[in-house]
N, C-alpha and C positions, 0 to 999 in steps of 0.2 A: 441382659443377664440377670438372671433371678438372684435375690438375696439369699443368704444363710445365717441366720441369727448367729453374732458371735459375741465373744467377751471382750470386754473393757478391760479387764484385768490382765490378760495375757500379755507376755513380752514381745518385743519387736520382732524378734525370729523365733520360730517353732525350737521348743526343746523337749526333750523327752520326759514324759513323766517320771518321777523317782518310784525306784522300786519298792515293793512291800516290805515292811522291815522284818520278815521272815518269821519262821515257827520258832517259838520257845523251846529248847531242849526240854526243860524241865515237864512241860506238856506231853512232849512225845514218851518221854520215860515213863510217867504216870498211866499213860494209856497202854504203853507196853506190859507195865506189871499188871494192870487189869487182864490183858492178854495170856499172860504167862498164868496167871490164878484160873481164869477159864480153861486155859488148855489142860492144866494138870487135872482141875477137876473133871472135865468131859473125859480123858484119858482113865481116871480112878473110876468113875461111874459105869463106864465102858466094861471095864474089866471085872469090878464086885459085883455091880448090880445085874448088868445084863449077860455077864460071863461071854463075853466075846473075845475071840483071840486075836491078839494085837502084837506086833513086834514092839514091845513095849520098852527094851533096852535102846533101840535107834529112837523111838518117839522120845523119851525122856532126854536123850541125848541132843535132840533138835532144841527142846525146850530149854536146856541148859545151855545153848549156845546165845539164846535170849537174856537168860538170867546174867551170863558174863558180860555181854554186850550193854545190859543196862549197869552193872557195876562199874564196869570201866568209863561208862558215861558220866557216872556220879562222880567217882574219884579223880577224874582226869579234868572234866570240864566244870566250870563254875555252873551254878544253878540257874542264873539269868543270861545264859549265853543265848543268843538267837543263831540260827542257823541262816547261812545264806542258801540261795537257791539250788547249788550242786549237792551241798550237804544235806539238805533236806530230801532230795532227790536219792542219794543213796542210801540214806538211812530207812525212807520208804521201801525202797527195792530191798534191802535186807529184810524189812519185816517182811514184804511180799513172798519173800523167796523162802523163808523160815515157814510161813503158814502153808507154803506150796510144798514144802517138804512133808509136812505134817500131813497135808491132805493125800500125798502120793503114798505114805505109809499107811494109810487108814481109808482104803477102800476109795480113793479118787471121789469122783461125783457122786458115788452113794452115800457118803459123807454130807451131810446137812451143812455143815460148816464150812462147806467150800465158798458160800454166799460171803464170807467175809473177806473174800478177795477184793469185792469192791471198796473194803473200808479204806485203803492206802489211796485210792484214785478219788474217793469224796474229799478226802483230807487234802490233798493237793489241789483238786478243784475250788476248794474254799478259800485256800491259802496262798498258792504258788501260781505261777505263770502259765498259760496254755500250753508252752511247748513241753514243760514239764509233766502237766497232766497227760498229754497226748501219750510221751513215753509210758507213763506208769499205767495207762490204760490199754496201751498196746502189750505191755507185759502182762497184765491181767488177764487179756482175752488169750495170749500165747500159753499163758501158764494153765488156764481153765482148758482149754484145747487137748494140751498135753496130758493132763489129769484123767479127761474122760478116755483117753487111748491106752496111759500106762499107769498102773499103780499096781500098789499089793493090795489083794483082796481082802477084806473083813469076814473071818470064820466063824460060825457059831460053835458052842463048846463041842458038838458033835461032829464037828468036822464039816459040815455043810457049808458053802459059800454065800454071803449076803449079795444077793442081787436084785436088780430091778429092771422091771420092762423096759424094753430099748427105748420105746418111745417115750417113757417117763425120764430116762436119761438124756434123751437129745433135747427134751422140754426144760430139765434143769440146767443143760448146759446153755442154750439159748436164751433162758432167762437171766442167767449171769452175765452173757455177753450184751444183752438188751440193757439190762441194768448198769453196766459198766457206762456204757454211752449215754443212756438217759440220765442217770444221776450226776455223773461226771459234767455233762453240758448244763443241767440244769444248776447244779452248785456252782458252776463257774459263773454262769450268767448272772445267778443271786447275788452271789458276792462282788461281781465286778460294778452292779448296780448299786450296792449298798457303800461301796469305796467311792463310786463317783458321787454319790448323793452326800458323804460326809465330806468330800474335798470340796463339793458344791457351797455345803451350808457353812463349811468353815470360811472360804471366800465371802459369802455373803455377809456373815459375821464382820470379818475385817472391813468388808466396804461400809457396813454400817457403822462400825466404831470410828474409821476415818472420818465420815461425814458428822458423827457427835463431836468429835474433836475439833473438827472446824468449827461446829455451831459454837462450843465453849470456848473456842480459841476469840470467836468474834464479841464473844460476851466480855472477855477479859479486855479485848480491845477497846470496846466501847466503856467499859469502865475506867480504863486507864485515861481515856480523852474526856471523860467526865471529871476524874480526878485532876488531870494538870490543867484543865481550864482554868479554874480560880488562880492558881499561882502564875501562869503565865498572863494572864490580864493584869495581875499585879505589876509583875515586872515590866510589862509594856506601858502601864500608867506612870510607873515612878520614872523609866527610861525617859520619856516624853518631858516630865517635869525638870529631870535633871538636865537634859537638852536646852531646855528655855534657860535655866539659870548658867550653864555653862557656854553661853555664846562667845563669851571674851576668852576663853580659855581653850583653843584648836585642840591640843593634844587629847586633853580629858574628853572634849567633846568627841572625837572620833572614836574613842573607847566606847562612849555611851552610844553611839549611832549603831557601833557594832553590834551592842547588846540588843538593842530593838531590833534590828534586822533579825537576829536569830530567835528571837521570841515570834516574830512574823513567820519565820520558817517553821518553828515547831507548829505554830497554828496551822500553817500549810498542811504539815503532816498530818496533824489530827483531823484535819479536814478529811483528808483523803482516807482515812481508817473508817471514818462514816461518823454522820450527823446522829450520835447515839449516847445514851446513859446506860450506866449498868441495869436500871430498870426501864429501859426503853420497849415499848409494846413491840416494836420490829423485830426484836429477839423472840417472840413468842408469837407473836401473830401477825397476820399481813393480809391484805385483799388477796382474792383467790387469782386476779391476773399477774399481779406481782411475785406471787409464789410460781406461777407459770414462767414468767420472765427470769427468774432467777435460775430455775432448773435448766431454762434453755441457753443461758446466758454464755456459758463455755463454748458452746458449738453456733453461737450465731453469726460467727465473722469466718465460716470455713468454704465459703465461695458459694453456698446455698442459700436462697431466701428462706428466711423462718416468718411466718406471717401469724399473728395471735387475733382470735375471734372468739369474744364472749358474748353470749347472749342468755336472757333469762328464758326458761321455759313455760309452759304454759300455766297462766295463773301464778306466776312467782313475782316478785317486786322487782324493780329494775334494777335497783343496787344489789351490787354483787357481794356474795357473803364475805366474811372475815374469816378466814380458816387459820389453824394452827400450823405452824413452821416445824412440821416433825422431819427430823432427817432423814427416815425411810424414806418419807414422799417425796422429798426434794431429789434424794438420790436415785431412787427407782424411775421418777418422770426424767432425770438426766440421761439415765441410761438408754431410756427410750426414744428420746430426742437425737441422741448421738446414733442409735439404729437407724434413725428415719435420714438423719442428715448423710449418713455413709452411704446410702442406697438411693437417695432421690436425684432423679435427674436435674431438677434444678430448683425444687419448692418443697417445703414442709410446711404444713398446716398446724397449728396447736389451737385446739377448739376447745372451749369450756361453757358448759350450761349447768344451771342449777334450777331446782323446782323445790316446793315447798318441802319435800321428804329427801332430794338426793343431789349429789353434784357429781357431773359426768366430764370427764377429760377425754378426747379423742386426738390421737397423734397420728396425720396422714400427710404421705409423700406422693410425689408423681414418677416412681420409680418402676422396677419390672413387678414388685409385689412378691409375697412369700411364694414359694415354691408350693404348689397344691397337695403334693404326698407329704408335706411336712406341716402342715397347720395345725394338725391333733396331736403333734408333740411339741409343740414351741413351749418352752418353759421347762423342759426337760434338760437337766446338766449334760454336756459332754454327749450331746446326741450325734454328732457328727464330727471326725477328725479328718481335717482337709490335709491332703498331700501337700507336697511342696510344690510340686508341677501344676498344681490346681488353685492354686492360691489366687485369691479374687483380686486383680490388681485395682477395684474399687475401694479396698481397704488393705494395704498389703501388710500393714503393721499388726494385723489381728490374726489370731488363729480362730479358724471356724468351729467352735466347741459348744456353741448355745450358753454359756456361760453367763455372758451379760444379761440376757434377756431372763436366764433363769433368776440373776440376782434381782432385778426391777419387779420380776413377776413376785417373788416370794416377799421381798420388801413391801410392796404395795399392798399385796394380799393380807400381809402383817398389820397394815393399818386400816384394814377393814375394806380394802377395796374388791370389786367382782371384776376379774381381768377377761377380756374378749380379744382375740386375735382373728383378722379376716383379712380380705383383699377387695379393694375398692372397686374394682372391674374384673371381666373375665380375662384371665392372663393370654387366652389363646385369640383375643381379638387384635384387630390390624392397627397398626398406629394410627390409622385415620379414624379408626371406631373408636379409640379408647378416650374416655373423658378426662378432664383437667387433673382431677383427683384421682388417678388409676393406679396408685400404688397399694402398699401395706396400708392398714387400718388397725389401731391399736387403742383399746377403748378402757376406761378403767372407770368404775362408778362406784362412788360412795354413799351410804346413808348420810344425810346433812347431819345428824348429830353426831356421827363418827369423827368429821372433818372439821366442822364449823367450831371457832374459838367460843369459850364460854362467855356468857354476857357479863360475867363477875371478873374476869382477868382485865384488870387494869394497871395504870400507871402513868407517871407523867414524862413524856418524852425530854431530854434533856438536849440543848441546843448547843455548839460550841460557841466561845466566847467572841465577841465582836470588840476588835479594836477600835 
């Protein structure tokens, strides 16, 4: 079974994504006022300047309905009210019906303002759900078709009817229908991608903030271990002296021994927290191999073998470089290792290579590899939503939305890495023909100056006290 890039932040069970916050009523009110002023101006110019004969009474009555609707909305509802999906649909249907009535009274499709029937569909496609957009699009097409067949003709001052050639009328009808479909689909797709990208970037920021907090917490723990080392050593020393002096007082001796044992326990706790001080170099920089092992450590005991292999490149020194412990690098590599462990058949290889100019990290597994049709899209957020019945048994606790690899790719590229995703072998080879490293290959390449710790980053490591 081939892998699907998954999210490490998704919950154990699939949950529907929360809906959009909805359209703001104030925005629709402002748009409607603009439409009202435009309609009044168009009717006035057509009557006074072009001297067209229009049923002005019914036309102004239809415009008046919009004015009344706006005034009711202003005085009844608060300005900051956000409409739900149904309320937005009803409001946009009202606007479409009002515009359709005006078009019916002013010549049907001979009226060039019939093109504005596309506007409610575009608004819905940008901010509302697909079902609402389909309803509005269908209503727009039906309204346009009805206006092409039944309408009140526009008359010149001499009583002649304003007409257009049938071919032009059909072309205008077709352009509106195509515009409804094309602009609706285009706006919906762009809005969906923007929302997905915003959600994914928010998840990336949360992941980076979490990793930064863990790093900061490590500094706090190291500082605590450093500061407590001296008083605990003093307590231990004094307790030993008291035990030597209280050999003939068993009751007091027992209490002093308890004090000494508790000091030993505190020492063991501090050792467990880490052999570091608040200025320990390990909080800022580390050898490349140690960085890779730290990133992979949470997934090293999940039933798959994780092997590390570091070699210098051509012309490079044998000593591996010391790199910065950047939270985004650790978290990004951890995501990649998790993805490899999830889909590996038995083994994951984490390789490091350095030259005079760059540092390269490759993560390879012996799984089925990436689906060939998705390699070009790896790193896009929410590129696939897996249905419940298609959940991958290899990782039942995650949703297949591509968010994990998006976070990894975004964080590592932010640190200066150039990312490459590929398969180590042709996925169509038979099991006997596939090499040992036959799964997915993820490669990150940093310029050496981007990841290497500066030579001036110094500090004296502090060791825990020895009793």
